[in-house]
C-alpha positions as CSV (number, residue, x, y, z in Angstrom):
1,M,-0.1,-0.1,-0.1
2,G,1.2,3.5,-0.7
3,D,0.6,6.6,1.1
4,D,-2.9,8.0,2.6
5,T,-4.7,7.7,-0.8
6,S,-4.2,3.7,-0.3
7,K,-3.2,3.5,-3.9
8,P,-0.4,0.9,-4.6
9,F,2.8,1.8,-6.2
10,H,6.0,0.3,-7.1
11,A,9.6,1.6,-6.3
12,T,12.8,0.3,-8.1
13,L,16.3,0.6,-6.7
14,K,19.5,0.7,-8.7
15,T,22.1,-2.0,-7.9
16,G,23.3,-1.3,-4.3
17,G,20.8,1.3,-3.6
18,E,19.2,1.7,0.0
19,V,16.0,2.5,1.6
20,L,16.1,5.2,4.4
21,V,13.1,4.7,6.7
22,T,12.5,8.0,8.3
23,G,9.1,7.4,10.1
24,G,10.2,8.3,13.4
25,A,10.5,6.2,16.4
26,I,7.0,4.9,16.2
27,A,6.3,4.6,12.5
28,S,9.7,3.3,11.5
29,P,9.5,-0.1,13.1
30,Q,5.8,-0.2,12.2
31,I,6.7,0.2,8.4
32,L,9.7,-2.3,8.9
33,M,7.4,-5.0,10.7
34,C,4.6,-4.7,8.1
35,S,7.0,-5.1,5.4
36,G,8.3,-8.2,6.9
37,I,11.4,-7.2,8.6
38,G,11.0,-7.7,12.7
39,P,10.8,-10.4,15.3
40,K,9.7,-13.8,13.3
41,E,6.7,-14.9,15.7
42,H,5.3,-11.5,16.0
43,L,5.2,-11.3,12.4
44,E,3.6,-14.6,11.7
45,K,1.0,-13.9,14.4
46,H,-0.2,-11.3,12.0
47,D,0.1,-13.4,8.8
48,I,3.2,-11.3,7.5
49,E,5.7,-12.9,5.2
50,V,9.0,-12.6,7.0
51,I,11.9,-11.4,5.0
52,G,14.2,-11.0,7.6
53,D,14.1,-12.2,11.2
54,L,15.3,-9.3,13.3
55,P,14.1,-9.5,16.8
56,G,15.3,-5.9,17.8
57,V,12.9,-4.0,15.6
58,G,10.5,-2.4,17.7
59,E,12.3,-2.9,20.8
60,S,14.2,-0.6,23.3
61,S,12.3,2.6,22.6
62,H,13.4,5.5,24.4
63,D,11.4,8.2,26.0
64,H,11.7,11.4,28.2
65,P,9.3,11.1,31.2
66,A,8.4,14.4,32.7
67,A,6.6,16.1,35.6
68,V,5.5,19.8,36.3
69,V,5.2,21.9,39.4
70,S,2.9,25.0,39.0
71,Y,2.4,28.1,41.0
72,K,-0.3,30.6,41.3
73,T,0.8,34.4,41.1
74,P,-1.5,37.2,42.6
75,R,-0.2,39.4,39.5
76,K,-2.6,39.6,36.7
77,G,-2.0,39.6,33.1
78,V,1.7,38.2,33.4
79,S,1.5,34.9,32.0
80,V,1.8,33.9,28.3
81,T,-1.7,32.6,28.4
82,S,-3.4,35.8,29.9
83,K,-1.7,38.1,27.2
84,L,-3.0,35.7,24.4
85,R,-6.6,36.1,25.6
86,L,-8.7,39.3,25.7
87,F,-12.4,39.1,27.1
88,G,-12.1,35.3,26.6
89,K,-11.0,35.5,22.9
90,T,-7.7,35.3,21.4
91,N,-6.1,38.8,21.5
92,P,-5.3,40.0,18.1
93,V,-2.5,42.2,19.1
94,P,0.3,39.2,19.5
95,V,-1.0,37.6,16.4
96,L,-0.6,41.1,14.4
97,K,3.0,41.6,16.0
98,W,4.0,38.3,14.5
99,F,2.5,38.7,11.1
100,L,3.7,42.0,10.6
101,F,7.0,42.4,12.6
102,K,8.0,38.7,13.5
103,T,8.1,40.0,17.1
104,G,6.1,39.5,20.5
105,L,4.8,36.4,22.4
106,L,4.4,34.0,19.1
107,T,8.2,34.1,18.7
108,S,8.6,32.2,21.7
109,T,8.5,28.2,22.0
110,G,6.7,28.7,25.6
111,C,9.6,26.9,27.1
112,D,12.6,28.6,26.1
113,H,14.2,29.1,29.5
114,G,15.9,26.3,31.7
115,G,18.9,24.4,32.2
116,F,20.6,20.9,32.8
117,M,21.8,19.6,36.0
118,R,23.1,16.4,37.5
119,T,21.2,14.9,40.4
120,A,22.8,12.6,42.9
121,I,22.2,9.3,41.0
122,A,23.9,11.0,37.8
123,T,27.3,9.9,36.7
124,D,29.3,12.1,34.1
125,Q,26.4,14.0,32.6
126,P,23.4,15.8,33.5
127,D,20.1,13.6,34.0
128,L,17.9,16.3,34.6
129,Q,16.5,19.1,32.3
130,M,14.5,22.0,34.0
131,R,12.2,24.3,31.7
132,F,10.6,27.3,32.9
133,I,7.1,28.1,31.4
134,A,5.5,31.5,32.0
135,A,2.0,29.7,32.3
136,K,0.0,27.3,34.1
137,G,1.2,23.8,33.2
138,L,-1.9,21.8,32.1
139,G,0.0,18.4,31.5
140,P,3.2,16.7,32.6
141,D,4.9,17.5,29.2
142,G,4.4,21.3,29.7
143,M,3.7,22.1,26.0
144,T,-0.1,20.9,26.7
145,T,-0.5,24.2,28.0
146,L,0.0,25.9,24.6
147,T,-1.3,22.9,22.4
148,Q,-4.7,23.1,24.3
149,F,-4.9,26.6,24.6
150,K,-7.5,27.0,22.1
151,N,-9.8,24.8,24.2
152,T,-9.4,26.9,27.3
153,K,-11.4,30.1,27.7
154,K,-9.8,31.4,30.8
155,V,-6.4,30.2,32.2
156,E,-5.4,31.7,35.6
157,D,-1.9,33.4,36.1
158,D,0.6,30.9,36.8
159,Y,4.2,29.9,36.4
160,T,5.3,26.4,36.0
161,F,8.8,24.4,36.3
162,Q,9.2,21.4,34.3
163,S,11.3,18.4,35.1
164,I,12.5,16.0,32.3
165,A,14.7,12.8,32.7
166,V,16.9,13.3,29.8
167,R,18.9,10.3,30.3
168,A,16.1,7.9,30.8
169,K,16.8,4.2,31.4
170,S,13.7,3.0,31.0
171,R,12.9,1.0,27.7
172,G,9.6,0.4,25.9
173,R,8.7,-1.4,22.7
174,V,6.4,-0.9,19.5
175,R,4.2,-3.8,18.4
176,L,1.7,-4.4,15.5
177,V,-2.2,-4.7,16.2
178,S,-2.6,-5.3,12.5
179,S,-0.7,-5.9,9.2
180,N,-2.3,-2.7,8.0
181,S,0.3,-0.1,8.0
182,H,-2.4,2.5,8.5
183,I,-3.7,1.2,11.9
184,K,-1.6,2.6,14.7
185,P,0.4,0.2,16.7
186,A,0.4,-0.6,20.1
187,I,3.1,1.5,22.2
188,D,4.3,0.2,25.6
189,G,6.4,3.2,26.7
190,G,7.9,1.3,29.7
191,H,8.1,4.3,31.5
192,F,9.7,4.0,35.2
193,S,10.6,0.5,34.4
194,N,14.0,1.5,35.7
195,P,13.5,3.3,39.1
196,D,16.5,5.8,38.5
197,D,14.1,7.7,36.3
198,L,11.4,8.2,39.0
199,A,14.3,9.1,41.2
200,T,15.6,11.9,38.6
201,L,12.0,13.3,38.6
202,R,11.7,13.4,42.4
203,E,14.7,15.5,42.6
204,G,13.4,17.7,40.0
205,I,10.2,18.3,41.9
206,K,12.2,18.8,45.0
207,I,14.3,21.6,43.0
208,S,11.3,23.0,41.5
209,R,9.6,23.6,44.9
210,Q,12.8,25.0,46.2
211,V,13.0,27.6,43.5
212,G,9.2,28.3,43.7
213,S,9.3,29.1,47.2
214,Y,11.7,31.9,46.9
215,S,10.1,35.1,47.6
216,T,11.3,38.8,46.0
């Protein structure tokens, strides 16, 4: 099967040519397994002809678990989400600044301040990333605050610290639920299967609380 049009197509390689699978951490192993490259028993379970028995396909997936600590501030109109709202609607001023001058709030990713640090369980490299978000954290990934902004009519003025385990040791896997590549695969993130990742986030939460408790 081809792309989303579901029309079949044929590709021809020159002698010695290669196929680069660039579907990302989820779609790449799915494409390979649907093509017959992957764990033999798993492919046969879905009636897929085995071209190459490679047990490692879909295994050892990595992710970066995160947690947030949010604080409410008595000051009004200081959070990014507050400035993007005007009487419950989208404030046109930041939008116009972006379109006309490429300046203002919309030039920010929303989490462009932070740093990396080593916790007690780290070895030679930082295992914790801290991000500062000038808005209320609506989810552990932090960016949910912005992606779900259109669904929130009013967001209180808050600020958020996001902790991310950047050297996660836990491992997950991707498995097929169908031989049809248009059906989403099953994803087992394996989050916190290694206790070190939880320990890293715990330290991040402690640091977030320490910084958030400072008064000016």
